N, C-alpha and C positions, 0 to 999 in steps of 0.2 A: 180692725181691732188688734188691741196688744195686751191679752190676757183683763180687760176691764181698767188698764191702768191708762191707756191714751187711745185716740183714734186719729189717723193721719189722712187727709185728703190730698187728691193729685188733682189739681185745677189747671185748666187751659182757658185764657180768656184774652179777649183784646181791652185794651185800655184807651180812652178816649181822653182827649188833651181838653181839660174845661175851658179853656180860652178859645181854643180852635179845634171845631167839632170836627173838622176834616182830618186831624191829625190822628194817627191811632198807632199804637205800637202792640205787638204781641208777647204776651206774657206766660211765664210757665211758673207755679207756685206749688210749694208742699206747705201743708198746714197741720201741725199735730196740736191736737187738743189734750190736754191732759185731764181724765175724766176723775171726779171726784174732789179735786181739789180746785175752788173758785178763785184761789189767790193767786193763783199763776196763768200768765197770760199765753194765750198759744203761741206756739214757736212757728217762726214763718220763714220760707227761703223761698227767693224768687231769682228767675232771670227775666232780661227784657229783650226782646229783639229790636234793635233800634234806639232812636232817643225822641222826646217829644219837644217841642218848640223852646227856644232859648228864652227865658223871661228877664235876663239880665237887665236891659232897658227899662220894662216896666217897673222891675224890682226897684231899682236906682231912682227912678221919676215917685214911685210912691215913699220910699225912704227919705228923700229930701224934702218932700212935701209934709211930711210928718215932722220933720225934725226942724223945720222952717217956721211951725206953728206958734203963735206966741202963748196961747193956753192950750194944755192937754187936750186932746180930742175925747168927747165923751159923746156917746150915740146909745139909741136905744131901738128896740122892736125892727129888726134887721133878720130878714126881710119884714116888710109891713104886711098888714093883715089881707092884703090883696096878692102878697108872693113878690113884689116889687125890691129892689135892692138899687138904690142909686148909685149914680156912676161913680161918685165919689167915696162912697161906701163897700164898691166892691172889693178891693184889695182887703178891706177889714174884715170882709164877709170870708175870703178865699184864706186869709190867715185862721180866722176861727174854723173854717172847713177842715184844711191840714189840722190843726192843732186838735181837733176833736176827734180825728182819725186815730191820732196816739191814744186818746182817753178810750175811744171805743177797743182799739187793739186790747188793751190793757184790761179792759172790763167785760170781754167777749167769752160767751160758751159757745155750746154747740146749737144751744138752745135760744139765743139771743139774735136778736136784727137790729142794730142800732142806725139811727140817721140823725145826724143835725137837723132839728126843725125850724131852730131860732136863735138869735143872738138877743135874750131879752135886755142885757146891758153891758155896755163896754166902756171901759176909762182907761186912757193912757197915763201909767205912771212916769212920772218925771225922772230919770237917771242921769247920772254923771260921765257913763262911759259912752259907747259907741252902740248899744243896744238898743232897741225900742221895747218898751216892755207895756203890755195891757192884761188889764184884769176883765176878764168877761165872766158872765154870768150867761150860760148856754140852756138852751132846752133840747133833751135828746129823746127822741120817738123810739121807742122799743117796739117794733111792728109785730112782734109775737102777740106780747100782752096788752099792747095800744096804749101802755102806761107813757106819760111824759114825766121825765126826769129831768130836775133842775141841777146843773153840774158847775160849779167854779172852776176855773183854770188860769193859771197865771201864765201870760204866753211870751217867750222871750224870741226876738227875732231881729238878724242883720243879714243884708242882700248877701255877703259871702260867707257867713257861718250857719244858714237856716234857720229853721223852726226848732225851739226848745220848750216843752212844757216843762215849766219850774215846779209849780204845782198844779195840784188838781185835788177835788172833793166831791162827793155827793152831796146835793143839799135835800133840806127838807122838803118834803111836796108842796108845802103852801107857805112860801117865802113870803115876808112882808113885801108890798109893792114900794 
């Protein structure tokens, strides 16, 4: 505690590669929550011991597949009601997972625990530059309150430049289907 203005946590954890469960790295982190001001994202400082598997080949394969589509990609309900993600939608799901991590970080407090529950809808947006753009409507599960929160996010991605959340906004709870 720092005079009821902030609270800092020191963490040591092991990160597991989502694609290769046998690949792990140790992580040390400090997370500083600003108390009383819900509009300030927590400050996070971290160090990693080691590196996770290089994904450049898979990233380039996905990038080239999406760039070569004749029509923009559109999909819904990923994962499906049984928790399944088809192999061709796995990269779309992983991209949403990474981008939602940014949204979660920006909207977290000490008293929240968000988890990406589902992609309700995703639509690729045609661009004239090298980036891929996707408009996602996702459902975030807030584990403490058990609330399911619809969230819209526009995600830009390029294999050499990474993920960027260009826009995001919390949506009304009862969205039209």
